[in-house]
N, CA and C atoms as a LAMMPS dump frame, in Angstrom:
ITEM: TIMESTEP
0
ITEM: NUMBER OF ATOMS
210
ITEM: BOX BOUNDS ff ff ff
-5.0000000000000000e+02 5.0000000000000000e+02
-5.0000000000000000e+02 5.0000000000000000e+02
-5.0000000000000000e+02 5.0000000000000000e+02
ITEM: ATOMS id mol type element x y z
1 1 1 N -331.511 329.137 118.588
2 1 2 C -330.709 328.741 119.551
3 1 3 C -329.671 329.833 119.531
4 2 1 N -329.645 330.1 120.942
5 2 2 C -328.622 331.446 121.301
6 2 3 C -327.652 331.013 122.291
7 3 1 N -326.399 331.632 122.378
8 3 2 C -325.463 331.441 123.222
9 3 3 C -325.098 332.713 123.729
10 4 1 N -324.645 332.756 125.246
11 4 2 C -324.298 333.929 125.643
12 4 3 C -323.008 333.616 126.578
13 5 1 N -321.984 334.716 126.154
14 5 2 C -320.911 334.344 127.075
15 5 3 C -321.019 335.015 128.393
16 6 1 N -320.864 334.362 129.562
17 6 2 C -321.202 335.405 130.798
18 6 3 C -319.836 336.037 131.251
19 7 1 N -319.965 337.325 131.512
20 7 2 C -319.18 338.188 131.739
21 7 3 C -319.556 339.137 132.897
22 8 1 N -318.999 338.75 134.234
23 8 2 C -318.15 337.945 134.534
24 8 3 C -318.663 336.352 134.581
25 9 1 N -317.825 335.336 134.561
26 9 2 C -318.448 334.248 135.048
27 9 3 C -319.049 333.869 136.213
28 10 1 N -320.006 333.033 136.353
29 10 2 C -320.688 332.851 137.642
30 10 3 C -320.186 331.825 138.369
31 11 1 N -319.96 331.739 139.8
32 11 2 C -319.702 330.677 140.616
33 11 3 C -321.104 329.832 140.665
34 12 1 N -321.067 328.623 140.518
35 12 2 C -322.423 327.68 140.696
36 12 3 C -322 326.506 141.255
37 13 1 N -323.177 325.696 141.952
38 13 2 C -322.981 324.23 142.351
39 13 3 C -323.447 323.478 141.56
40 14 1 N -322.822 322.353 141.303
41 14 2 C -323.458 321.333 140.198
42 14 3 C -323.442 320.118 140.842
43 15 1 N -324.059 318.911 140.419
44 15 2 C -323.985 317.569 140.602
45 15 3 C -322.578 317.121 141.266
46 16 1 N -321.528 317.655 140.51
47 16 2 C -319.985 317.139 140.912
48 16 3 C -319.258 318.295 141.732
49 17 1 N -320.07 319.389 142.309
50 17 2 C -319.366 320.059 143.045
51 17 3 C -319.404 321.528 142.521
52 18 1 N -318.493 322.426 143.02
53 18 2 C -318.504 323.494 142.8
54 18 3 C -317.92 323.982 141.565
55 19 1 N -318.218 325.128 140.757
56 19 2 C -317.699 325.095 139.4
57 19 3 C -317.969 326.826 139.018
58 20 1 N -317.291 326.963 137.947
59 20 2 C -317.613 328.301 137.362
60 20 3 C -317.996 328.41 135.964
61 21 1 N -319.422 328.673 135.791
62 21 2 C -320.228 328.794 134.465
63 21 3 C -319.378 329.934 133.518
64 22 1 N -319.289 329.682 132.34
65 22 2 C -318.502 330.73 131.373
66 22 3 C -319.659 330.997 130.475
67 23 1 N -320.664 329.947 129.882
68 23 2 C -321.675 330.43 129.101
69 23 3 C -322.975 329.707 129.202
70 24 1 N -324.007 330.26 128.495
71 24 2 C -325.414 329.79 128.883
72 24 3 C -325.848 329.61 127.473
73 25 1 N -326.377 328.56 127.012
74 25 2 C -327.028 327.976 125.858
75 25 3 C -328.389 327.803 126.021
76 26 1 N -329.301 328.654 125.151
77 26 2 C -330.657 328.75 125.133
78 26 3 C -331.02 327.94 123.623
79 27 1 N -331.645 326.71 123.888
80 27 2 C -332.31 326.047 122.56
81 27 3 C -333.715 326.57 122.448
82 28 1 N -334.481 327.311 123.109
83 28 2 C -335.939 327.733 123.167
84 28 3 C -336.601 327.461 124.211
85 29 1 N -338.028 327.92 124.12
86 29 2 C -338.667 327.694 125.405
87 29 3 C -339.103 326.308 125.829
88 30 1 N -338.954 325.337 124.866
89 30 2 C -339.252 323.993 125.387
90 30 3 C -338.105 323.273 125.605
91 31 1 N -337.07 323.896 126.136
92 31 2 C -335.899 323.155 126.536
93 31 3 C -335.267 324.113 127.579
94 32 1 N -334.549 323.03 128.59
95 32 2 C -333.754 323.746 129.724
96 32 3 C -332.84 324.586 129.166
97 33 1 N -332.454 325.568 129.926
98 33 2 C -331.15 326.352 129.748
99 33 3 C -329.905 325.396 129.968
100 34 1 N -328.91 325.607 129.352
101 34 2 C -327.538 324.793 129.508
102 34 3 C -326.513 325.579 129.735
103 35 1 N -325.781 325.382 131.128
104 35 2 C -324.651 326.103 131.625
105 35 3 C -323.381 325.277 131.178
106 36 1 N -322.361 325.984 130.592
107 36 2 C -321.26 325.5 130.284
108 36 3 C -320.373 325.891 131.333
109 37 1 N -319.802 324.987 132.099
110 37 2 C -318.799 325.347 133.125
111 37 3 C -317.811 324.599 133.375
112 38 1 N -316.836 324.899 134.181
113 38 2 C -315.525 324.293 134.434
114 38 3 C -315.448 323.964 135.933
115 39 1 N -315.375 322.733 136.323
116 39 2 C -315.347 322.138 137.61
117 39 3 C -314.115 322.907 138.489
118 40 1 N -314.377 323.326 139.591
119 40 2 C -313.107 324.142 140.213
120 40 3 C -312.215 322.984 140.711
121 41 1 N -312.653 321.671 141.269
122 41 2 C -311.845 320.78 141.825
123 41 3 C -310.909 319.979 140.47
124 42 1 N -311.589 319.827 139.201
125 42 2 C -310.892 319.047 138.182
126 42 3 C -310.6 319.562 137.063
127 43 1 N -311.11 321.023 136.832
128 43 2 C -310.842 321.556 135.536
129 43 3 C -311.706 321.137 134.518
130 44 1 N -312.416 320.152 134.785
131 44 2 C -313.134 319.454 133.56
132 44 3 C -314.414 320.43 133.156
133 45 1 N -314.619 320.33 131.869
134 45 2 C -315.661 321.236 131.447
135 45 3 C -317.088 320.364 131.304
136 46 1 N -318.209 320.809 131.611
137 46 2 C -319.398 320.014 131.867
138 46 3 C -320.568 321.125 131.265
139 47 1 N -321.343 320.389 130.781
140 47 2 C -322.669 321.261 130.533
141 47 3 C -323.77 320.803 131.397
142 48 1 N -324.344 321.606 131.98
143 48 2 C -325.421 321.248 132.86
144 48 3 C -326.921 321.907 132.675
145 49 1 N -327.907 321.039 132.75
146 49 2 C -329.147 321.749 132.579
147 49 3 C -329.576 322.784 133.74
148 50 1 N -330.404 323.7 133.485
149 50 2 C -330.776 324.602 134.474
150 50 3 C -331.221 324.034 135.848
151 51 1 N -331.947 323.132 135.782
152 51 2 C -332.451 322.279 136.906
153 51 3 C -331.401 321.619 137.953
154 52 1 N -330.118 321.547 137.064
155 52 2 C -328.907 320.91 138.072
156 52 3 C -328.029 321.994 138.823
157 53 1 N -328.356 323.219 138.384
158 53 2 C -327.483 324.251 139.185
159 53 3 C -327.987 324.891 140.167
160 54 1 N -327.197 325.555 141.012
161 54 2 C -327.687 326.465 142.024
162 54 3 C -326.382 327.695 142.207
163 55 1 N -326.68 328.976 142.505
164 55 2 C -325.618 329.628 142.68
165 55 3 C -324.7 329.237 143.924
166 56 1 N -323.555 329.806 143.999
167 56 2 C -322.973 329.199 145.344
168 56 3 C -323.366 330.444 146.309
169 57 1 N -322.675 330.026 147.463
170 57 2 C -323.092 330.88 148.7
171 57 3 C -322.262 332.429 148.308
172 58 1 N -322.862 333.442 148.707
173 58 2 C -322.398 334.638 148.627
174 58 3 C -323.037 335.611 149.791
175 59 1 N -322.251 335.774 151.005
176 59 2 C -322.678 336.628 151.859
177 59 3 C -323.241 337.873 151.638
178 60 1 N -322.473 338.45 150.703
179 60 2 C -322.833 339.942 150.367
180 60 3 C -324.219 340.068 149.686
181 61 1 N -324.401 338.842 149.225
182 61 2 C -325.978 338.729 148.232
183 61 3 C -326.789 338.173 149.317
184 62 1 N -326.589 337.924 150.405
185 62 2 C -327.621 337.382 151.351
186 62 3 C -327.77 335.654 151.277
187 63 1 N -326.805 335.204 150.282
188 63 2 C -327.071 333.597 150.266
189 63 3 C -326.094 333.079 151.119
190 64 1 N -326.408 332.772 152.101
191 64 2 C -325.675 332.245 153.2
192 64 3 C -325.714 330.555 153.095
193 65 1 N -324.526 330.039 153.661
194 65 2 C -324.412 328.583 153.562
195 65 3 C -325.623 327.891 154.315
196 66 1 N -326.221 326.851 153.686
197 66 2 C -327.284 326.285 154.109
198 66 3 C -326.678 324.873 155.142
199 67 1 N -327.493 324.776 156.31
200 67 2 C -327.046 323.477 156.916
201 67 3 C -327.191 322.486 156.47
202 68 1 N -326.379 321.229 156.683
203 68 2 C -326.464 319.846 156.034
204 68 3 C -327.912 319.503 156.479
205 69 1 N -328.51 318.91 155.495
206 69 2 C -329.765 318.057 155.865
207 69 3 C -329.482 316.938 156.56
208 70 1 N -330.453 316.623 157.552
209 70 2 C -330.524 315.351 158.412
210 70 3 C -331.226 314.094 157.905
């Protein structure tokens, strides 16, 4: 197992909304990465599997907001 403190923390989107990831946990090649994050709206600390997080929009990096699905 390895743990990495993210410096700077990364803004991500989770199933519970926008959050800021502060650490990444890696249990090895047969496991998902785990993102330790604090939810922007509530301040709650959650750990999310890699498949459940996405980078937040950032126009400077070309990640534009996606239109809502119909």
